[in-house]
C-alpha positions, 0 to 999 in steps of 0.5 A, a space after each residue: 505513511 513513510 512506514 508503508 512506502 519504506 516497506 515496499 521499496 524493501 519489498 521491491 529489492 526482494 533481497 534477503 537483506 531487505 526481506 530480514 530488515 522488514 521482519 524486523 520492523 513489521 514482527 510478523 514473517 505472513 505480512 512480510 510474505 504478502 508484502 513481498 509477493 504481492 504487494 511490492 511486485 505491483 510497484 515495480 514500473 513506479 518510483 514512490 508515491 505509493 499510498 494516498 491519504 484521504 482526510 475523512 473529518 475529525 472523529 466525533 468523540 474525541 475530535 482526532 483527525 481521521 484519515 483513509 490510506 489507500 494504495 495507489 495502484 489499488 484505486 486505479 485498477 478499481 477504477 478501470 474495473 467499473 468503467 469497463 463495467 459500465 462500458 459493457 453494459 
């Protein structure tokens, strides 16, 4: 979670130095391109807290705690879309 938050903050800066830091951390230029061009602009007005952790319980095989990590903005847009579709019907 903390890595995702830091990467979005770098993406919001949008500078060449921030892009190089993200490439050094993530090691994939395509992933950094998506982060800077698609994900980070959606969080321009948000100061922090870009992700949400939902606990899923424990895995049967080794009893490891499982979680679902999701973007805050994406889930709100999905909920708004469902409400609009329900109102249209």
